[in-house]
Backbone bond lengths (Angstrom), bond angles and torsions (degrees), N, CA, C in turn:
res aa  C-N    CA-C-N  psi(-1)  N-CA   C-N-CA  omega(-1)  CA-C   N-CA-C  phi
1 X - - - 1.472 - - 1.526 109.16 -
2 X 1.303 117.59 95.49 1.452 122.29 -176.21 1.519 109.23 -104.25
3 X 1.319 116.15 71.33 1.453 121.24 -175.21 1.522 109.86 -101.08
4 X 1.326 116.34 130.77 1.459 120.48 -178.26 1.526 109.92 -73.90
5 X 1.311 115.50 132.73 1.454 122.07 175.14 1.521 108.73 -149.43
6 X 1.309 115.74 159.57 1.462 120.84 167.62 1.518 107.81 -102.52
7 X 1.312 116.57 122.61 1.462 122.63 176.86 1.522 108.28 -103.51
8 X 1.330 115.89 133.66 1.461 121.11 174.50 1.521 107.33 -115.93
9 X 1.321 116.53 121.21 1.462 121.18 -178.74 1.522 108.97 -101.98
10 X 1.321 115.54 113.36 1.463 122.58 -179.89 1.522 107.96 -109.63
11 X 1.310 115.27 80.42 1.464 121.44 -175.81 1.522 107.67 -151.18
12 X 1.313 117.11 125.65 1.455 120.85 -176.99 1.523 113.40 -92.14
13 X 1.322 116.84 18.01 1.461 122.37 177.87 1.537 108.10 -104.50
14 X 1.316 116.35 117.67 1.469 120.63 -175.43 1.524 112.38 -57.33
15 X 1.322 116.80 -43.35 1.462 120.38 -176.03 1.524 110.85 -65.19
16 X 1.329 116.86 -36.49 1.464 120.13 178.57 1.522 111.02 -68.02
17 X 1.323 116.06 -44.84 1.469 118.83 179.01 1.530 110.62 -60.28
18 X 1.331 116.03 -44.40 1.462 119.51 -179.36 1.527 110.90 -63.51
19 X 1.333 116.02 -41.96 1.462 119.95 179.43 1.508 112.24 -63.86
20 X 1.335 117.17 -43.78 1.458 120.64 179.70 1.523 111.82 -66.55
21 X 1.326 116.71 -37.39 1.459 119.74 175.29 1.531 109.53 -57.65
22 X 1.334 116.16 -41.81 1.458 120.46 -179.59 1.519 112.44 -64.40
23 X 1.327 116.06 -46.90 1.472 120.27 179.19 1.529 111.27 -61.17
24 X 1.324 115.77 -49.09 1.465 120.01 -175.60 1.528 110.98 -65.24
25 X 1.328 116.75 -43.14 1.462 120.23 -179.90 1.519 111.50 -62.51
26 X 1.328 116.36 -34.16 1.462 121.17 179.62 1.532 111.38 -75.62
27 X 1.324 116.99 -46.45 1.467 120.93 -174.52 1.521 113.56 -81.87
28 X 1.331 116.82 -33.27 1.467 121.13 -175.84 1.531 109.02 -134.36
29 X 1.304 117.69 70.33 1.467 121.55 -171.92 1.522 115.18 -62.09
30 X 1.303 118.37 -19.56 1.470 121.01 -179.43 1.528 112.14 -90.89
31 X 1.315 117.42 0.44 1.460 121.11 -175.64 1.529 111.93 -83.82
32 X 1.319 114.18 160.38 1.466 122.21 175.84 1.526 108.83 -102.65
33 X 1.332 116.34 140.24 1.466 120.96 179.89 1.521 108.98 -121.88
34 X 1.329 115.98 128.66 1.460 121.26 177.14 1.528 108.94 -122.32
35 X 1.322 117.14 137.23 1.458 122.36 174.62 1.523 109.26 -103.25
36 X 1.324 116.87 136.42 1.464 121.49 175.81 1.525 108.56 -128.34
37 X 1.326 116.12 154.36 1.464 119.81 -174.48 1.518 114.37 -117.25
38 X 1.339 117.31 -4.67 1.461 119.62 178.75 1.522 109.54 -154.79
39 X 1.331 115.63 169.97 1.465 121.58 -175.79 1.526 112.05 -61.22
40 X 1.339 117.08 -41.70 1.456 119.61 -179.43 1.524 111.49 -63.80
41 X 1.326 116.42 -40.23 1.464 120.11 177.00 1.529 110.66 -64.86
42 X 1.325 116.21 -37.12 1.461 120.42 179.24 1.522 111.18 -62.99
43 X 1.332 116.94 -49.93 1.460 120.64 -179.28 1.532 110.43 -61.30
44 X 1.335 116.52 -43.28 1.467 120.23 179.40 1.519 111.08 -61.96
45 X 1.336 116.93 -41.11 1.468 120.58 -179.45 1.519 111.31 -65.18
46 X 1.334 116.94 -39.01 1.473 120.33 178.23 1.525 110.04 -65.02
47 X 1.330 115.99 -46.97 1.464 120.38 -179.08 1.522 110.66 -63.86
48 X 1.327 116.77 -43.97 1.467 121.12 -177.17 1.522 112.35 -66.58
49 X 1.329 116.76 -27.06 1.462 119.51 -177.23 1.525 111.64 -65.75
50 X 1.331 115.99 -31.98 1.461 120.13 177.20 1.509 114.19 64.52
51 X 1.319 117.52 20.31 1.464 120.93 -178.27 1.523 109.04 -155.96
52 X 1.304 116.64 176.52 1.461 120.57 174.49 1.528 109.08 -63.97
53 X 1.323 116.10 136.04 1.459 120.00 179.04 1.520 109.52 -129.01
54 X 1.324 115.40 161.15 1.454 121.80 171.41 1.519 107.06 -108.66
55 X 1.320 116.06 120.36 1.462 121.72 -178.92 1.525 108.28 -103.10
56 X 1.303 116.43 119.99 1.467 120.93 176.52 1.520 106.44 -106.07
57 X 1.310 116.53 113.19 1.458 120.19 -170.27 1.526 111.96 -132.60
58 X 1.334 115.17 132.94 1.456 120.16 170.89 1.520 106.95 -93.25
59 X 1.303 115.38 97.47 1.464 121.93 -176.69 1.530 111.29 -55.07
60 X 1.330 118.04 -36.94 1.466 121.29 -174.60 1.529 112.70 -74.55
61 X 1.337 118.21 -18.84 1.463 121.18 -178.24 1.521 112.87 -110.40
62 X 1.329 117.39 3.00 1.456 120.88 -175.67 1.517 109.50 -113.84
63 X 1.340 116.72 164.90 1.471 119.77 -175.74 1.525 112.17 -87.20
64 X 1.334 114.94 54.39 1.466 121.86 172.43 1.522 107.07 -102.34
65 X 1.332 116.44 120.70 1.462 120.94 -172.51 1.523 112.72 -93.01
66 X 1.324 115.51 73.19 1.451 119.48 173.32 1.516 114.59 97.17
67 X 1.323 114.35 171.84 1.460 121.83 -177.78 1.525 111.80 -63.47
68 X 1.329 117.66 -32.77 1.468 120.05 -179.80 1.523 110.71 -58.64
69 X 1.334 117.11 -44.83 1.464 119.84 -179.10 1.520 111.23 -67.40
70 X 1.338 117.03 -36.30 1.464 119.07 176.94 1.519 110.58 -64.52
71 X 1.337 117.54 -39.93 1.459 121.17 178.60 1.521 111.36 -65.66
72 X 1.320 116.88 -40.57 1.459 120.93 178.13 1.527 109.93 -62.99
73 X 1.331 116.37 -44.77 1.467 120.85 179.08 1.524 110.72 -61.01
74 X 1.342 116.18 -47.69 1.467 120.62 -178.25 1.519 111.54 -62.92
75 X 1.328 117.45 -36.22 1.463 120.21 -178.43 1.518 112.40 -82.63
76 X 1.311 117.59 -29.20 1.467 119.79 177.11 1.529 110.42 -67.22
77 X 1.331 115.88 -36.16 1.461 120.25 -178.61 1.527 109.29 -118.64
78 X 1.314 115.77 65.49 1.460 120.77 -173.86 1.521 113.49 -69.29
79 X 1.324 117.87 -19.33 1.462 120.09 177.68 1.521 111.80 -80.87
80 X 1.324 116.08 -10.93 1.461 120.76 177.37 1.519 109.54 -96.56
81 X 1.328 115.84 170.54 1.464 121.01 -177.59 1.520 108.60 -126.06
82 X 1.320 116.53 126.93 1.473 121.94 178.47 1.527 109.42 -102.00
83 X 1.316 116.27 117.41 1.459 120.62 174.39 1.519 107.94 -104.26
84 X 1.332 115.88 107.17 1.459 120.77 178.76 1.523 108.44 -77.25
85 X 1.326 116.33 120.87 1.459 122.48 -173.48 1.515 107.62 -127.07
86 X 1.327 116.79 102.11 1.458 120.59 -167.85 1.518 111.31 -142.07
87 X 1.337 115.31 168.08 1.461 120.90 174.14 1.520 111.69 -78.40
88 X 1.301 117.30 -20.02 1.459 120.30 -179.30 1.512 110.52 -179.70
89 X 1.322 116.23 145.53 1.460 121.42 179.83 1.520 108.59 -130.58
90 X 1.318 116.66 140.53 1.452 121.24 -177.61 1.512 113.25 -70.07
91 X 1.322 115.69 157.69 1.468 121.21 -178.06 1.526 111.94 -58.75
92 X 1.338 116.48 -47.26 1.464 119.68 -177.10 1.526 110.58 -64.72
93 X 1.323 116.05 -38.85 1.465 120.49 179.37 1.526 110.46 -63.70
94 X 1.332 116.53 -45.64 1.468 120.87 179.76 1.525 110.42 -62.82
95 X 1.311 116.72 -43.85 1.466 120.20 -179.00 1.529 110.98 -58.90
96 X 1.336 115.97 -40.69 1.460 119.89 -175.00 1.516 113.31 -75.64
97 X 1.355 117.83 -33.84 1.457 119.11 -173.68 1.519 114.62 -103.68
98 X 1.322 117.81 -8.51 1.464 120.23 -173.06 1.530 113.42 -65.89
99 X 1.319 117.84 -22.42 1.467 120.27 -178.32 1.527 113.02 -94.96
100 X 1.337 117.36 -1.30 1.462 119.51 179.09 1.526 109.78 -71.04
101 X 1.341 119.32 122.62 1.462 120.99 -174.34 1.516 114.61 -65.12
102 X 1.335 117.83 -27.03 1.460 119.56 -178.97 1.525 112.77 -105.77
103 X 1.335 115.64 25.03 1.468 121.74 175.78 1.521 108.82 -126.85
104 X 1.327 116.86 124.51 1.459 121.96 174.67 1.515 110.24 -113.33
105 X 1.320 116.99 161.26 1.463 121.19 -178.42 1.518 110.36 -132.94
106 X 1.324 114.73 130.16 1.457 122.44 -177.73 1.519 108.22 -142.85
107 X 1.323 117.36 132.79 1.458 120.90 178.39 1.528 110.59 -93.71
108 X 1.339 115.72 147.84 1.456 119.97 -175.77 1.522 113.12 -67.79
109 X 1.325 117.36 -18.44 1.465 119.53 177.00 1.523 113.00 -85.96
110 X 1.334 117.50 1.77 1.458 120.41 179.24 1.535 111.18 -65.55
111 X 1.325 114.94 153.63 1.469 121.12 -179.24 1.526 110.54 -75.47
112 X 1.325 113.79 166.55 1.460 122.00 -177.05 1.529 112.83 -53.76
113 X 1.328 117.47 -43.44 1.465 119.36 -176.05 1.521 111.90 -65.36
114 X 1.340 117.23 -34.95 1.468 118.99 178.38 1.525 111.52 -72.47
115 X 1.327 117.27 -35.61 1.458 120.35 177.04 1.523 109.81 -62.31
116 X 1.326 116.04 -44.73 1.460 119.72 178.09 1.536 111.38 -63.65
117 X 1.326 116.21 -43.11 1.471 120.00 179.15 1.517 111.23 -61.81
118 X 1.339 116.25 -39.93 1.466 120.40 179.61 1.523 110.88 -63.59
119 X 1.329 117.40 -41.56 1.462 120.85 -179.73 1.524 111.35 -67.93
120 X 1.331 117.46 -42.03 1.468 120.12 177.10 1.526 110.58 -63.08
121 X 1.336 117.04 -40.19 1.464 120.95 178.72 1.523 110.53 -64.77
122 X 1.332 116.80 -40.88 1.461 120.96 -179.83 1.526 111.02 -62.65
123 X 1.326 116.56 -43.90 1.463 120.63 179.72 1.527 110.78 -64.48
124 X 1.331 115.95 -36.47 1.466 120.60 -179.43 1.528 112.44 -83.43
125 X 1.335 117.08 -7.08 1.459 120.38 -179.58 1.511 113.57 76.38
126 X 1.347 116.87 22.52 1.470 120.64 -179.59 1.532 110.17 -94.00
127 X 1.309 114.67 139.13 1.459 120.08 178.08 1.523 109.87 -62.95
128 X 1.342 116.98 133.85 1.468 120.52 -177.17 1.519 110.22 -137.68
129 X 1.324 115.37 130.34 1.459 123.01 169.90 1.518 106.97 -128.75
130 X 1.315 117.28 127.80 1.461 119.30 179.19 1.527 110.38 -68.76
131 X 1.314 116.41 165.76 1.459 121.39 -176.08 1.512 113.24 -57.90
132 X 1.336 116.99 -42.08 1.470 119.94 -178.31 1.522 112.07 -67.79
133 X 1.330 116.71 -36.36 1.468 119.78 176.49 1.528 109.76 -66.37
134 X 1.333 116.93 -41.47 1.469 120.25 177.99 1.524 110.86 -60.70
135 X 1.333 116.47 -42.30 1.469 119.98 178.61 1.516 111.14 -64.60
136 X 1.333 116.52 -41.42 1.460 120.42 179.14 1.525 110.29 -63.99
137 X 1.322 116.18 -42.17 1.465 120.95 179.84 1.524 110.68 -64.66
138 X 1.332 116.33 -41.66 1.466 120.74 -179.06 1.526 111.84 -66.28
139 X 1.334 116.35 -27.85 1.469 120.27 -177.35 1.521 113.07 -82.64
140 X 1.343 116.97 -11.01 1.452 119.45 -178.51 1.526 110.04 -70.15
141 X 1.325 117.25 141.24 1.469 118.85 177.17 1.513 110.85 -63.25
142 X 1.311 115.68 145.00 1.469 120.18 179.62 1.516 109.57 -63.43
143 X 1.325 115.69 144.91 1.459 119.86 175.80 1.523 109.23 -62.16
144 X 1.312 115.97 128.24 1.467 119.34 -177.82 1.525 112.02 -84.45
145 X 1.324 116.74 -10.38 1.450 120.10 178.37 1.511 109.26 -127.91
146 X 1.322 116.05 164.58 1.454 119.60 179.62 1.508 109.65 175.73
147 X 1.328 115.00 -165.58 1.456 119.60 -177.29 1.520 112.27 -57.13
148 X 1.320 117.15 -35.57 1.464 120.15 -176.87 1.517 112.34 -64.28
149 X 1.342 116.31 -19.78 1.469 119.00 -178.81 1.526 112.37 -87.86
150 X 1.328 117.49 -9.93 1.461 119.99 -179.46 1.524 110.66 -81.63
151 X 1.315 115.34 144.32 1.460 119.94 173.22 1.531 108.60 -76.55
152 X 1.323 116.19 169.52 1.461 120.26 178.58 1.529 110.64 -60.77
153 X 1.323 116.33 -39.42 1.468 120.77 178.59 1.517 110.59 -64.53
154 X 1.334 117.28 -44.68 1.464 120.92 -179.78 1.526 111.35 -64.58
155 X 1.327 116.86 -37.99 1.470 120.52 178.13 1.521 110.62 -62.72
156 X 1.321 116.60 -43.14 1.465 120.50 179.26 1.524 110.91 -65.60
157 X 1.332 116.72 -39.64 1.468 120.04 178.99 1.529 110.31 -66.85
158 X 1.322 116.63 -38.38 1.464 120.01 176.04 1.533 110.20 -60.46
159 X 1.325 116.88 -42.23 1.467 120.79 178.74 1.532 110.41 -61.48
160 X 1.323 117.26 -41.67 1.459 121.15 -179.88 1.528 111.16 -68.45
161 X 1.313 116.58 -38.36 1.476 120.19 175.62 1.522 109.86 -59.88
162 X 1.338 115.52 -44.10 1.467 120.48 -179.00 1.526 111.57 -65.24
163 X 1.328 117.02 -25.14 1.462 120.75 177.08 1.529 111.79 -86.00
164 X 1.323 116.03 7.33 1.457 120.25 173.86 1.519 115.48 87.05
165 X 1.325 116.96 12.78 1.455 119.73 -179.73 1.532 110.89 -76.41
166 X 1.315 116.45 139.45 1.460 121.28 176.31 1.529 109.86 -80.24
167 X 1.316 115.85 169.18 1.464 120.65 178.62 1.527 110.06 -59.44
168 X 1.319 116.85 -42.55 1.471 120.46 179.99 1.527 111.33 -64.17
169 X 1.328 116.09 -41.22 1.464 120.06 179.64 1.526 111.35 -65.70
170 X 1.352 116.13 -40.39 1.463 119.82 178.73 1.529 110.42 -65.41
171 X 1.335 115.99 -40.95 1.467 120.16 178.69 1.528 110.66 -60.83
172 X 1.336 116.85 -40.88 1.460 120.62 -180.00 1.525 110.89 -67.61
173 X 1.327 116.61 -42.23 1.465 120.65 -179.65 1.524 111.74 -63.93
174 X 1.329 115.89 -36.93 1.465 120.12 -176.55 1.528 112.74 -96.24
175 X 1.321 115.44 5.34 1.476 120.87 -179.15 1.538 108.70 50.32
176 X 1.304 114.30 56.01 1.465 121.36 -177.27 1.518 108.90 -135.49
177 X 1.307 116.88 172.62 1.467 120.60 178.80 1.526 110.17 -85.40
178 X 1.322 115.65 154.02 1.470 120.64 176.48 1.523 110.07 -60.21
179 X 1.332 116.63 -39.75 1.461 120.72 -179.87 1.529 111.20 -59.08
180 X 1.333 116.99 -41.51 1.470 121.13 -179.92 1.523 110.68 -64.52
181 X 1.340 117.17 -42.56 1.464 120.57 -179.44 1.522 110.52 -67.37
182 X 1.322 116.75 -39.28 1.476 120.26 176.93 1.525 110.14 -60.21
183 X 1.326 116.77 -41.92 1.462 120.64 178.43 1.527 110.92 -63.79
184 X 1.325 116.79 -44.60 1.465 120.40 177.22 1.538 110.32 -59.64
185 X 1.328 116.04 -43.49 1.462 121.13 -178.71 1.533 110.82 -61.45
186 X 1.318 116.57 -43.59 1.464 120.40 177.88 1.533 111.08 -61.68
187 X 1.323 115.86 -41.69 1.467 119.93 179.53 1.529 111.08 -65.28
188 X 1.332 116.72 -40.16 1.469 120.63 178.10 1.528 110.12 -61.22
189 X 1.323 116.64 -48.27 1.466 120.79 -178.66 1.530 110.90 -61.97
190 X 1.334 115.81 -39.68 1.472 119.42 179.72 1.520 110.88 -65.67
191 X 1.331 117.32 -46.72 1.461 121.42 -176.73 1.538 112.10 -66.01
192 X 1.332 116.64 -37.83 1.462 120.22 -177.52 1.521 112.74 -89.53
193 X 1.334 116.37 -3.63 1.472 122.49 -179.60 1.526 110.47 57.69
194 X 1.322 115.37 48.59 1.454 121.84 177.66 1.518 108.61 -121.23
195 X 1.348 115.99 167.41 1.457 119.17 -171.33 1.518 115.59 -124.94
196 X 1.331 118.07 -13.17 1.456 118.92 -175.96 1.529 110.62 -154.53
197 X 1.329 115.34 175.61 1.461 121.29 -177.10 1.519 111.00 -64.94
198 X 1.336 116.56 -37.45 1.470 119.04 179.25 1.526 110.67 -58.78
199 X 1.341 117.32 -47.36 1.460 120.80 179.42 1.527 110.79 -64.44
200 X 1.323 116.81 -36.53 1.466 120.63 177.87 1.527 110.32 -62.95
201 X 1.321 116.30 -40.74 1.460 120.38 179.12 1.520 111.14 -65.71
202 X 1.325 116.42 -42.78 1.463 120.88 177.02 1.527 110.27 -58.53
203 X 1.329 116.23 -43.05 1.465 120.33 -179.42 1.525 110.24 -64.67
204 X 1.322 116.46 -42.89 1.468 120.39 -179.76 1.526 111.49 -64.33
205 X 1.339 116.62 -37.47 1.461 120.77 177.23 1.526 110.61 -61.77
206 X 1.318 115.82 -47.68 1.465 120.12 -177.94 1.525 111.63 -67.29
207 X 1.327 115.94 -30.31 1.460 119.66 -179.90 1.525 112.27 -82.88
208 X 1.343 116.99 -5.54 1.453 120.37 178.58 1.516 114.40 80.41
209 X 1.334 117.59 16.27 1.469 119.77 179.48 1.521 111.61 -76.04
210 X 1.330 116.07 -26.28 1.465 121.34 175.76 1.514 108.17 -135.12
211 X 1.317 116.43 158.30 1.456 121.92 178.79 1.529 109.45 -93.65
212 X 1.350 116.00 147.62 1.455 120.24 179.09 1.531 111.67 -56.43
213 X 1.336 116.44 -33.06 1.465 120.03 -179.04 1.533 112.02 -65.01
214 X 1.335 116.20 -20.91 1.463 120.35 -178.74 1.525 112.43 -86.16
215 X 1.342 115.99 -6.48 1.461 119.41 -171.85 1.514 110.11 -135.06
216 X 1.317 116.91 130.33 1.463 121.37 -179.88 1.522 108.67 -129.04
217 X 1.346 114.81 135.86 1.461 119.94 178.77 1.527 108.75 -90.49
């Protein structure tokens, strides 16, 4: 499979960069490889490439501040593919990003065949989770809350939040008090185990309450 791609390696570990250069040069000899050392360089490299790219990033060693920033990056450049390549990823992080279609996960202790499979999947744009990540995900306790726990009123308020409405605007639309909407909002966040409007919007998108075309990051 000699498919041309631009690979961007966002990893501050010399041995990892050297290893990935070796894999990519062997598997995709016509591809271009760029190394970046910080988030700003990464964004510039993606923009400058002017095409679909494969981003190989060690989230734990790079200046990405949490899962929110990874989600923003993945959604801003949806035509690109992010392969998270790390020594370990936290349970909450895996839970939040494992369903992203253009994000794959691979651990650095994985065997040669899985590394190759992950790279082929990334080039083809196929979702990839290595065996250890799948096992970790399967071992996580099921979410005890979710859409089914929301009342009809809370579901509608979640939809309005996802459409960018403020608390005051929602109160006016529902002919209700601001205090009541704030209480509903707190209950929604508690039940869905989310912390901010961005996470609420992500949840509403996945639940089908709003269409992707209605929301831009």
